[in-house]
C-alpha positions, 0 to 999 in steps of 0.5 A: 330490660336486662339485669346482669350480675358479674362474679368471679373477681379477685385477686391472683399472681401473674400467670395465674387464672380467673374465670368471670361469669354474668348471668343476665335476668329479666326474661330469657336472654335473646339478644345479638350478643353479651360482651366483657369489658374492663377498665383500670383506674385513669383509663377508657373502658376497654373491650375485652371479649364478646359472643354472639348469642346465637351462632357462638361467634367469638371476638376478642381485643389484640391485648387478651389473644390466646390468653382469654377465652369466652363461653356461654350457656344458652339455657342458664342466660350465662356468659363466662370469660376464662382468663389464663396466664394473666398480666399485672395490666390485666388488673381492671374492673371487668364489666358485663354487657348486653346487647338486647337491642340488636345494635351489632355492635359486639366490639364497641361500648355503643354496641350494648344498651345493659351493664353490670356493676362489674367485678375486680380483677387484681394481679399482682406481680 
């Protein structure tokens, strides 16, 4: 099982930037992809971004395209989410996720087996 620990959340003004990081432990990660989802109060968990561990292909949710980027460091078992031009509607708990069983559905919650505890991102207007 992969353990995931997120960091980097916080409070930022609209238009600002934040960088989230997620470290996978429990051995060298060799799964299909790692991703980020978010969940705002009273809303469903929403896909944000994902990256294939081999090859680095990236995927983004429509609401964050052009503002967020995702990257990985295979040697450090780390995935990062750079969030720019933040909006109040980006406020949510952000979760890191890992597809360690090659489900190959990087934009779906069903594609992930392991989840972090989440980190709060709050964007003030």
